[in-house]
C-alpha positions as CSV (number, residue, x, y, z in Angstrom):
1,M,108.0,70.7,99.8
2,L,108.9,74.4,99.9
3,R,106.8,75.1,103.1
4,D,108.6,72.2,104.7
5,L,112.0,73.6,103.8
6,I,111.0,77.1,105.2
7,L,109.8,75.5,108.5
8,E,112.9,73.4,108.7
9,N,115.0,76.6,108.3
10,E,113.0,78.3,111.1
11,E,113.6,75.4,113.4
12,K,117.3,75.3,112.7
13,I,117.7,79.1,113.4
14,E,115.7,78.7,116.7
15,K,118.1,76.0,117.9
16,F,120.9,78.6,118.2
17,D,121.1,80.0,121.7
18,L,120.4,83.7,121.1
19,E,120.4,84.4,124.9
20,Y,123.9,82.9,125.2
21,Y,125.3,85.1,122.4
22,K,123.6,88.1,124.0
23,N,125.1,87.5,127.4
24,Q,128.5,86.9,125.7
25,K,128.0,90.2,123.8
26,N,128.9,88.3,120.6
27,Y,127.1,90.8,118.4
28,P,128.4,89.5,115.0
29,I,126.7,86.1,115.6
30,L,123.7,87.6,117.2
31,A,123.1,90.1,114.3
32,A,123.5,87.3,111.7
33,L,121.0,85.1,113.4
34,C,118.5,87.9,114.0
35,A,118.7,88.9,110.3
36,L,118.1,85.3,109.3
37,E,115.0,85.1,111.5
38,T,113.7,88.4,110.0
39,T,114.3,87.5,106.4
40,N,112.8,84.0,106.9
41,E,109.6,85.7,108.1
42,I,109.6,87.8,104.9
43,Q,109.9,84.7,102.8
44,K,107.1,83.0,104.7
45,C,104.9,86.0,104.3
46,Y,105.6,86.0,100.6
47,Y,103.7,82.8,100.2
48,N,101.1,83.4,102.8
49,L,99.8,86.7,101.3
50,E,97.1,86.4,98.6
51,D,97.6,87.8,95.1
52,N,95.7,91.1,94.7
53,T,96.9,93.7,92.3
54,S,100.1,93.7,90.2
55,E,101.4,96.6,92.3
56,F,101.0,94.5,95.5
57,N,102.9,91.7,93.8
58,V,105.7,94.0,92.9
59,L,105.9,95.2,96.5
60,K,106.2,91.6,97.7
61,L,108.8,90.8,95.0
62,Y,111.0,93.7,96.1
63,A,110.8,92.5,99.7
64,L,111.5,88.9,98.7
65,L,114.6,89.7,96.5
66,Q,116.1,92.0,99.1
67,S,115.4,89.5,102.0
68,L,117.1,86.6,100.0
69,F,120.1,88.8,99.3
70,V,120.3,89.7,103.1
71,S,119.8,86.0,104.0
72,V,122.8,84.9,101.9
73,D,124.9,87.7,103.3
74,S,123.9,86.8,106.9
75,L,124.8,83.1,106.3
76,Y,128.3,84.1,105.2
77,A,128.6,86.4,108.2
78,L,127.4,83.7,110.6
79,S,129.8,81.2,109.0
80,F,132.8,83.6,109.3
81,S,132.0,84.5,113.0
82,L,131.8,80.8,114.0
83,T,134.6,79.3,111.9
84,K,136.9,82.4,111.2
85,S,137.0,81.2,107.6
86,K,135.6,82.9,104.5
87,S,135.6,79.6,102.6
88,F,133.6,77.4,105.0
89,I,130.5,77.9,102.9
90,N,130.4,78.8,99.2
91,I,126.8,79.4,98.0
92,N,128.2,80.5,94.6
93,K,128.8,76.8,93.8
94,N,125.1,76.6,93.3
95,P,124.5,77.9,89.8
96,I,120.9,79.0,90.5
97,L,121.8,81.0,93.6
98,R,124.9,82.4,91.9
99,E,122.4,84.4,89.7
100,L,120.5,85.8,92.8
101,K,122.9,88.7,93.4
102,Y,122.7,89.8,89.8
103,I,118.9,89.5,89.6
104,R,118.5,91.5,92.9
105,N,120.9,94.2,91.6
106,D,119.0,94.4,88.2
107,V,115.5,94.6,89.7
108,V,115.9,96.2,93.2
109,G,119.5,97.5,93.6
110,H,120.3,99.6,90.6
111,P,117.7,99.3,87.8
112,A,118.2,102.9,86.5
113,N,122.0,102.8,86.6
114,R,123.3,99.3,86.3
115,M,127.1,98.9,85.7
116,F,127.9,95.5,84.3
117,N,131.6,96.3,84.2
118,A,133.9,99.3,84.0
119,T,132.5,100.4,80.6
120,T,129.1,98.9,80.1
121,L,126.1,100.8,81.5
122,A,122.6,99.2,81.4
123,Y,119.0,99.9,82.4
124,C,116.7,97.3,83.8
125,I,112.9,97.5,83.5
126,L,110.6,95.1,85.4
127,D,107.5,93.8,83.6
128,D,105.1,94.5,86.5
129,S,102.3,92.5,84.8
130,S,104.5,89.4,84.7
131,V,105.0,89.1,88.5
132,T,103.4,86.1,90.1
133,K,104.3,84.0,93.2
134,N,106.4,81.7,91.1
135,S,108.0,83.9,88.4
136,F,108.6,87.3,86.8
137,S,110.5,88.8,83.9
138,Y,112.4,92.0,83.1
139,N,114.3,93.6,80.3
140,I,117.9,94.8,80.2
141,F,118.7,97.6,77.9
142,S,122.4,98.2,77.0
143,G,124.6,99.1,74.1
144,Q,124.5,95.5,73.2
145,G,120.8,95.6,72.6
146,V,117.8,94.3,74.6
147,E,117.9,91.1,76.7
148,N,114.8,89.5,78.2
149,K,115.2,87.7,81.5
150,N,112.7,85.2,82.8
151,V,113.1,84.3,86.5
152,D,111.8,81.2,88.2
153,I,111.3,82.5,91.8
154,S,110.2,79.2,93.3
155,K,113.4,77.5,92.0
156,I,115.6,80.2,93.5
157,I,113.8,80.1,96.9
158,E,113.9,76.3,97.0
159,N,117.6,76.2,96.2
160,Y,118.3,78.8,98.9
161,Y,116.5,76.8,101.5
162,I,118.2,73.5,100.5
163,E,121.6,75.2,100.8
164,S,120.8,77.3,103.9
165,N,119.4,74.3,105.8
166,A,122.5,72.2,105.0
167,F,124.8,75.0,106.1
168,L,122.8,75.8,109.2
169,K,123.0,72.2,110.3
170,E,126.8,72.2,110.1
171,L,127.1,75.7,111.7
172,L,124.9,74.6,114.5
173,A,127.1,71.7,115.3
174,I,130.1,74.0,115.3
175,A,128.2,76.5,117.5
176,V,127.3,73.8,120.1
177,D,130.9,72.5,120.1
178,E,132.3,76.0,120.5
179,K,129.8,76.8,123.3
180,T,130.8,73.5,125.1
181,K,134.5,74.3,124.6
182,T,133.9,77.7,126.2
183,K,132.5,75.9,129.3
184,Y,135.5,73.5,129.2
185,A,137.9,76.4,129.0
186,R,136.2,78.2,131.9
187,L,136.5,75.1,134.2
188,A,140.1,74.5,133.1
189,L,141.0,78.1,133.9
190,E,139.3,77.8,137.3
191,A,141.4,74.7,138.0
192,L,144.6,76.5,136.9
193,N,143.9,79.6,139.0
194,L,143.3,77.4,142.1
195,F,146.4,75.4,141.4
196,D,148.4,78.6,141.1
197,M,147.0,79.8,144.5
198,R,147.6,76.3,146.0
199,G,143.9,75.7,146.3
200,E,141.6,72.8,145.7
201,Y,142.1,72.6,141.9
202,M,140.9,69.0,141.6
203,K,137.3,69.9,142.2
204,P,136.8,72.0,139.0
205,L,139.0,69.5,137.1
206,M,136.8,66.6,138.1
207,S,133.7,68.8,137.2
208,L,135.3,69.3,133.8
209,K,135.9,65.6,133.4
210,N,132.3,64.8,134.3
211,T,131.0,67.5,131.9
212,Y,133.2,66.0,129.1
213,F,131.9,62.5,129.7
214,K,128.3,63.9,129.3
215,N,129.2,65.0,125.8
216,F,131.4,62.0,125.0
217,P,130.1,59.1,127.1
218,N,132.2,56.5,125.3
219,A,135.4,58.5,125.4
220,T,138.7,56.9,126.4
221,S,142.1,58.3,127.2
222,H,143.5,56.5,124.1
223,Q,141.4,58.6,121.8
224,H,140.8,61.8,123.8
225,R,143.9,63.8,124.7
226,F,142.1,65.7,127.5
227,L,141.3,62.5,129.4
228,W,144.8,61.3,128.9
229,R,146.1,64.4,130.6
230,V,143.7,64.1,133.4
231,E,145.0,60.5,134.0
232,L,148.5,62.0,134.1
233,I,147.5,64.5,136.8
234,E,145.7,61.7,138.8
235,A,148.9,59.6,138.5
236,L,151.0,62.5,139.8
237,E,148.5,63.2,142.6
238,Q,148.8,59.6,143.7
239,Y,152.6,59.5,143.6
240,S,154.0,59.7,147.1
241,T,157.5,60.7,148.1
242,T,159.3,62.3,151.1
243,D,161.9,64.0,148.9
244,D,161.1,67.8,148.8
245,E,162.9,68.3,145.5
246,I,160.8,65.5,143.8
247,L,157.7,67.0,145.5
248,D,158.5,70.4,143.9
249,L,159.0,68.6,140.6
250,K,155.7,66.8,141.0
251,E,153.8,70.0,141.7
252,Y,155.3,71.7,138.7
253,A,154.5,68.7,136.4
254,I,150.9,69.0,137.5
255,G,150.9,72.7,136.6
256,V,152.3,71.9,133.1
257,E,149.5,69.4,132.5
258,L,146.8,71.8,133.7
259,I,148.2,74.4,131.3
260,K,148.1,71.9,128.4
261,I,144.4,71.2,129.2
262,Y,143.5,74.9,129.3
263,Q,145.3,75.5,126.0
264,L,143.6,72.5,124.5
265,F,140.2,74.0,125.0
266,S,140.9,77.8,124.8
267,G,143.6,78.0,122.2
268,K,145.2,80.6,124.5
269,E,148.6,80.8,126.2
270,Y,149.0,80.6,130.0
271,T,152.0,81.0,132.1
272,L,152.5,80.1,135.8
273,S,152.6,83.1,138.0
274,L,155.9,84.5,139.2
275,A,155.1,83.3,142.7
276,R,155.5,79.7,141.4
277,R,159.2,79.3,141.0
278,K,160.8,76.6,138.8
279,P,161.9,73.5,140.9
280,I,165.6,73.3,141.5
281,L,165.8,70.1,139.5
282,I,164.4,71.8,136.4
283,S,166.3,75.0,136.6
284,S,169.5,73.1,137.1
285,F,168.7,71.0,134.1
286,Y,168.1,74.1,132.0
287,R,171.5,75.5,132.9
288,F,173.1,72.2,132.3
289,I,171.6,72.0,128.8
290,K,172.6,75.6,128.0
291,K,176.2,74.8,128.8
292,N,176.2,71.3,127.2
293,K,174.3,71.8,123.8
294,E,175.1,68.2,122.8
295,S,172.5,67.0,125.4
296,I,169.5,68.7,123.6
297,S,169.1,65.8,121.2
298,Y,168.3,63.5,124.1
299,I,165.4,65.4,125.5
300,D,162.8,64.2,122.9
301,K,163.6,60.6,123.7
302,I,163.4,60.5,127.5
303,N,159.6,60.8,128.1
304,D,158.5,57.9,125.9
305,L,158.8,54.4,127.4
306,K,158.5,52.9,124.0
307,H,161.2,55.0,122.3
308,P,164.0,52.6,121.2
309,L,166.7,55.2,122.3
310,I,165.2,56.1,125.6
311,L,167.5,54.1,127.8
312,S,170.7,55.0,125.9
313,S,169.6,58.7,126.0
314,L,169.1,58.5,129.8
315,D,172.4,56.8,130.2
316,Q,174.2,59.5,128.1
317,L,172.6,62.3,130.1
318,L,173.5,60.5,133.3
319,K,177.1,60.0,132.3
320,L,177.5,63.6,131.2
321,S,176.0,65.0,134.4
322,I,178.3,62.8,136.5
323,E,181.3,64.0,134.5
324,K,180.3,67.6,134.9
325,N,179.5,67.0,138.6
326,V,176.0,68.5,138.4
327,L,174.3,66.7,141.2
328,A,170.8,68.0,140.6
329,V,170.8,66.8,137.0
330,T,172.2,63.5,138.0
331,K,169.4,63.1,140.6
332,Y,166.7,64.1,138.0
333,V,168.0,61.7,135.3
334,Q,168.4,58.9,137.8
335,F,164.8,59.5,139.0
336,L,163.6,59.3,135.4
337,K,165.6,56.1,134.8
338,D,164.1,54.5,137.8
339,L,160.6,55.3,136.5
340,Y,161.6,53.7,133.2
341,E,162.8,50.5,134.8
342,E,159.7,50.3,136.9
343,K,157.6,50.7,133.6
344,Q,155.8,53.8,135.0
345,D,154.8,55.1,131.6
346,A,152.5,57.9,132.7
347,L,154.8,59.2,135.5
348,L,157.9,59.0,133.2
349,Y,156.1,61.2,130.6
350,A,154.7,63.6,133.2
351,F,157.9,64.1,135.1
352,A,160.0,64.5,131.9
353,L,157.6,66.8,130.1
354,P,158.8,70.1,131.7
355,L,162.2,69.5,130.1
356,K,160.7,70.1,126.6
357,D,159.9,73.7,127.6
358,Y,163.6,74.4,127.4
359,K,163.5,74.2,123.6
360,K,160.6,76.7,123.5
């Protein structure tokens, strides 16, 4: 049972891609994994060595308690590095492992000068003759008297491996997902940079889409936001017009979707370069909204074909732009209204989305 748990632990640690973290210079994760590998070897060795003298058993016990202490610390370090949360794992919930820190400090850490609290000083003496592979005992001398502690080593080790294996399984899934997201973000950034330079951005975008399908073969755009945004870009790509102002708007809308995809995978902000100016239809709309604050409430409703107030919102904006004689805004709103009447859901959303940036 215990040997199986130890081997399972070893297999789980080896599934982490050390070379990847080395190349990424991610030393916190690399150090935690290497420490877990080392301490696991110590724990394996503890059971492989034969009992000889009591002194040899004590040597093994010191190494074992220290290695278990480091193992728990490394698990927490690995968890924090991968999740950025201190509460993802909580080994202290296991009552047997909760005692490990105190036992290690009693026997190995500070036996000749053990502070239990701000005022209580104690001294811990190991009973060398009691040390076996499965148990040992020691005495704690303090002002409160003498307390004898009997420790079941096999139970501590077994509980450590049960908890460790469960946590490593979850952390490995997070590590694989994070590594995949890094690849996604790299391809998304490549597409963005090529778009910003007016290059062939669709090639890395399609590569990203194919990579995504390898990991999620049954994914659909209804469930996966990334695929939905790719569909929007493809719809924009296929949209044909001879109107230069609408063409500018189309290009800008594609850029907005590419930014959304990059931010989805990287969690980082990205802004279009200064070389990519805002289309006249958008900049005119921004100035129009700034001068007519009552129009802001309509923005949220004009890129959703199913919104009950979409048509009335478009009509109100159209009416106001005509009254104010802002031709660019009138053209933009009429274009969106035409898409609504043609039931072009994807295009309506994509072409109207840049307007939400005004509120930001």
